[in-house]
C-alpha positions in Angstrom: 0.0 8.3 18.0 2.5 9.4 15.4 2.2 7.1 12.3 5.8 6.1 12.1 5.9 5.2 15.8 2.8 3.1 15.4 3.8 1.2 12.5 7.4 0.5 13.8 5.9 -0.7 17.2 3.3 -2.8 15.6 5.9 -4.3 13.3 7.7 -5.2 16.3 4.8 -6.6 18.1 3.8 -8.7 15.0 7.3 -10.4 14.7 6.8 -12.7 17.6 4.9 -12.8 20.8 7.2 -12.0 23.9 8.5 -14.4 26.3 8.4 -12.8 29.5 10.3 -13.3 32.8 7.9 -12.2 35.3 7.2 -15.5 37.1 6.1 -15.3 40.9 6.3 -18.0 43.5 2.6 -17.1 44.2 1.5 -17.1 40.5 -0.9 -19.5 39.3 0.8 -22.0 36.8 -1.1 -22.3 33.4 1.5 -24.6 31.7 4.6 -26.6 32.1 7.5 -27.4 29.5 9.8 -29.9 30.8 9.3 -28.6 34.2 9.7 -24.7 33.4 6.5 -23.1 34.4 4.5 -20.6 32.4 2.5 -18.6 35.0 -1.0 -16.7 34.7 0.7 -13.5 35.2 3.3 -14.3 32.2 0.1 -15.3 30.0 -1.9 -12.4 31.0 0.9 -9.9 30.3 1.2 -11.0 26.9 -2.8 -11.5 26.2 -2.8 -7.6 27.4 -0.2 -6.7 25.0 -1.7 -8.5 22.2 -5.0 -6.9 22.9 -3.5 -3.5 23.2 -2.1 -4.2 19.6 -5.6 -5.0 18.2 -6.9 -1.8 20.1 -4.2 0.2 17.9 -5.9 -1.3 15.0 -9.4 -0.3 16.1 -10.6 -3.8 17.6 -11.7 -3.9 21.1 -11.2 -7.4 22.4 -12.3 -6.2 25.8 -16.1 -5.7 24.6 -18.9 -8.2 25.3 -19.3 -8.9 21.7 -15.5 -10.2 21.5 -15.7 -12.1 24.5 -15.0 -15.4 22.5 -12.5 -13.9 20.3 -10.3 -13.0 23.5 -11.0 -16.5 25.0 -9.7 -18.0 21.9 -6.6 -15.4 21.7 -5.8 -16.6 25.3 -5.5 -20.3 24.0 -3.4 -19.0 21.1 -1.1 -17.1 23.1 -0.4 -19.9 25.6 0.0 -22.5 22.7 2.9 -19.9 21.3 4.5 -19.4 24.7 4.7 -23.1 25.2 6.2 -23.5 21.7 8.8 -20.6 22.3 9.7 -22.0 25.8 10.6 -25.2 24.0 12.6 -23.7 21.3 14.5 -21.5 24.0 15.4 -24.7 25.9 16.5 -26.3 22.7 18.5 -23.2 21.7 20.2 -23.2 25.2 21.2 -26.9 25.0 22.7 -26.3 21.4 24.5 -23.0 22.9 22.6 -20.9 20.2 21.5 -18.1 22.3 22.5 -14.5 21.4 25.3 -12.5 23.3 24.5 -9.3 25.2 26.4 -7.2 22.5 24.1 -8.8 19.6 20.8 -7.8 21.5 22.3 -4.3 22.5 22.9 -3.6 18.9 19.6 -4.5 17.8 17.8 -2.6 20.3 20.1 0.5 19.2 18.8 -0.2 15.5 15.4 -0.1 16.5 15.7 2.9 18.5 17.2 4.7 15.8 14.1 4.1 13.5 12.2 6.3 16.0 14.6 9.2 16.0 14.6 10.4 19.5 14.7 8.2 22.8 11.7 10.1 24.2 9.7 9.2 21.1 10.8 5.3 21.5 9.7 5.6 25.3 6.5 7.2 24.3 5.6 4.6 21.9 6.4 1.8 24.2 4.1 3.5 26.9 1.1 3.9 24.3 1.2 -0.1 24.1 1.9 -0.7 27.5 5.7 -2.0 26.9 8.9 -1.5 28.6 12.4 -1.8 27.1 12.9 -4.9 28.9 10.1 -6.3 27.1 11.6 -5.5 23.9 15.1 -6.7 25.0 13.0 -10.2 25.4 11.4 -10.2 22.4 14.7 -9.6 20.5 16.6 -12.2 22.4 13.8 -14.9 21.5 14.0 -13.5 17.9 17.5 -13.6 17.5 17.6 -17.2 19.2 14.9 -18.2 17.0 16.6 -17.2 13.7 19.9 -19.3 14.8 18.1 -22.3 15.6 16.2 -22.0 12.2 19.5 -21.6 10.5 21.3 -24.4 12.0 18.1 -27.0 11.6 17.7 -26.0 7.9 21.4 -25.5 7.0 21.5 -28.9 4.7 18.3 -27.7 2.8 19.4 -27.8 -1.0 18.6 -25.3 -3.3 15.8 -26.2 -5.9 17.0 -27.9 -9.1 16.5 -26.4 -12.5 13.7 -28.9 -13.4 12.0 -27.9 -9.8 12.0 -24.5 -10.8 10.5 -25.1 -14.4 7.9 -27.2 -13.1 6.8 -24.7 -10.7 6.8 -22.1 -13.3 4.7 -24.2 -16.0 2.2 -25.1 -13.0 1.7 -21.6 -11.6 2.2 -19.3 -15.0 -0.8 -17.2 -13.8 1.1 -16.0 -10.9 3.7 -14.4 -13.4 1.5 -12.6 -15.7 -1.6 -10.6 -16.0 -4.7 -11.3 -17.9 -5.9 -9.0 -20.6 -7.7 -6.0 -18.6 -10.4 -3.7 -19.6 -10.3 -0.1 -18.6 -14.0 1.1 -18.3 -16.3 3.7 -16.9 -19.7 2.8 -15.8 -22.8 4.2 -14.5 -25.2 2.0 -12.0 -28.6 2.4 -11.5 -29.6 -0.2 -8.6 -32.9 -1.5 -7.7 -34.8 -3.4 -5.3 -32.2 -2.7 -2.6 -29.4 -4.5 -4.1 -27.0 -1.8 -3.4 -26.8 -0.3 0.0 -27.5 3.5 0.3 -29.0 3.5 -3.2 -32.3 5.5 -4.2 -35.2 3.3 -3.9 -36.3 2.2 -7.2 -38.3 -0.9 -8.8 -36.4 -2.7 -11.8 -38.7 -0.9 -14.1 -37.6 2.6 -12.8 -34.0 1.7 -12.6 -34.0 0.8 -16.4 -36.0 4.0 -17.3 -33.3 6.1 -15.3 -30.5 4.3 -17.1 -32.1 4.9 -20.5 -32.6 8.7 -19.7 -29.0 9.0 -18.7 -27.9 7.2 -21.9 -29.8 9.8 -23.8 -28.2 12.8 -22.0 -24.6 11.3 -23.0 -25.4 9.9 -26.8 -28.0 12.6 -27.8 -26.9 15.6 -25.8 -23.4 15.2 -25.7 -22.7 15.2 -22.0 -19.6 13.7 -20.7 -19.8 10.1 -19.4 -17.4 10.6 -16.4 -19.7 13.7 -15.3 -22.8 11.9 -15.6 -21.3 9.0 -13.7 -20.3 11.5 -10.8 -23.9 12.8 -10.7 -25.9 9.7 -11.0 -24.0 6.6 -10.6 -25.1 4.3 -7.5 -21.6 2.6 -7.4 -20.2 4.7 -4.5 -16.9 3.1 -4.9 -16.2 4.4 -8.6 -18.6 7.5 -8.8 -16.0 10.0 -7.5 -13.5 9.0 -10.1 -16.2 9.1 -13.0 -17.1 5.5 -12.8 -13.4 4.1 -13.7 -13.4 0.5 -13.2 -10.8 -2.4 -14.2 -12.1 -5.4 -15.6 -9.5 -8.4 -15.6 -11.0 -10.8 -18.3 -11.6 -14.3 -17.2 -10.6 -13.6 -13.6 -14.1 -14.3 -12.0 -13.9 -11.0 -10.2 -16.6 -9.1 -12.2 -20.4 -9.8 -12.9 -20.4 -11.8 -15.8 -23.0 -9.8 -17.9 -20.8 -6.9 -17.3 -17.7 -8.5 -18.3 -19.4 -9.7 -21.5 -20.7 -6.4 -22.4 -17.8 -4.5 -21.8 -15.5 -7.0 -23.8 -18.0 -6.6 -26.6 -16.9 -2.9 -27.0 -14.2 -1.2 -28.7 -12.4 1.6 -27.1 -14.5 4.8 -27.0 -17.7 2.8 -27.6 -20.6 2.9 -25.2 -23.2 0.0 -24.7 -26.4 1.0 -26.8 -28.7 -0.2 -24.3 -28.4 -0.5 -20.3 -26.7 -4.0 -19.4 -28.4 -5.8 -16.3 -26.2 -7.2 -13.8 -26.8 -8.6 -10.3 -26.7 -5.2 -8.9 -28.7 -3.2 -11.3 -28.5 -1.6 -14.7 -25.1 -0.3 -16.0 -24.1 2.2 -18.8 -20.4 0.7 -19.7 -17.9 3.1 -21.8 -14.7 1.1 -22.9 -11.7 3.4 -22.6 -8.7 1.0 -23.5 -7.7 -2.3 -23.6 -4.5 -3.6 -21.7 -3.0 -6.7 -23.3 -2.1 -9.7 -21.3 1.3 -10.0 -20.0 3.4 -13.1 -19.3 6.8 -13.1 -17.6 9.3 -15.5 -18.8 11.0 -18.2 -16.7 14.2 -16.3 -17.1 12.5 -13.4 -15.5 11.3 -15.1 -12.6 13.6 -17.9 -12.1 15.5 -16.2 -9.1 12.0 -15.2 -7.3 10.9 -19.0 -7.7 14.1 -20.5 -6.4 14.0 -18.3 -3.3 10.3 -19.2 -2.7 10.8 -23.0 -3.0 14.0 -22.9 -0.7 12.0 -20.9 1.8 9.2 -23.5 1.7 11.4 -26.2 2.2 13.0 -24.8 5.0 9.6 -24.0 6.6 8.7 -27.4 6.1 11.8 -28.8 7.7 11.6 -26.4 10.6 8.0 -27.3 11.4 8.9 -30.9 11.3 11.7 -30.3 14.0 9.3 -28.4 16.2 6.9 -31.2 16.0 9.5 -33.8 17.0 10.6 -31.4 19.8 6.5 -31.6 21.1 6.6 -35.0 21.0 9.8 -35.7 23.0 8.9 -33.0 25.4 6.9 -33.1 28.8 4.3 -30.6 28.2 1.3 -29.7 30.5 -1.0 -27.2 29.2 -3.6 -26.8 32.1 -5.9 -24.5 30.0 -6.5 -27.2 27.4 -9.1 -29.6 27.5 -8.2 -33.0 29.4 -8.5 -35.8 27.1 -6.6 -38.7 28.7 -2.7 -38.3 29.4 -2.3 -34.5 29.2 1.6 -34.7 29.4 1.9 -34.9 25.8 0.4 -32.2 23.6 
């Protein structure tokens, strides 16, 4: 499948699960929401679409080893269908459903991203969707946004004090720590690194010392030796290049300490032992820590706080709808009264 088509369609799928209208008089009912039935056919259709989406990402939920994952997916999809049915009912009550013209325009915009009509249809066929499925998805998506906008219309923008408080409590989000750009060569032992040569600790240390001698005494290029000898497959091809964020806790402490003790251009005088083996480390350069000012990130923080406030209010709104609704989820474990879930 062409990359553009796959990305476009998966983005569409990931927006929201589809509310389908394929109810049949003979279909088994898996849930009711204020008297409206959700059938097994509707659920299976949505589950199969989601399974196909996972398949596009290389995950086969139909395999035996993923049996439990698929069962959990079915429950999750049904929960979503129940919530979405409830939201559609509320939106219809408040007369917030989109017009046919609005839906048509959205479909036209989506088709435009695919270029040709046949490309759009081919993409749909590959994930077992129809244009009607897309129309239903868009209808729900537009309805959902109208409902969110109305429910959260009175959410106020954060105050200057709230923005400043968030900034002061989360400064690390708006800067970078001091960074050490290094090159390293790893000699693993005792199976600490997959696919590395089998060595004892003593053999790894001796190999590291010999490589260090090649660099410091024979004048060989550090990166060339890394490409030839390093057991770190993730950095070997680029000459052992690696970035250490000081104090971030993402690098072995012994490795970080040894790298931080160097000056640009220097190489560790002895191999450095880490949890992975013995390293030779060369410091290339130091990138100073950075910190954006409150003024630089003020708008970003304001948007984030307002978005979080709206999400919280809408979640509360949905919870209240569920408490008032008559919901019967027939796939859920029965614990007492099942009419309120």
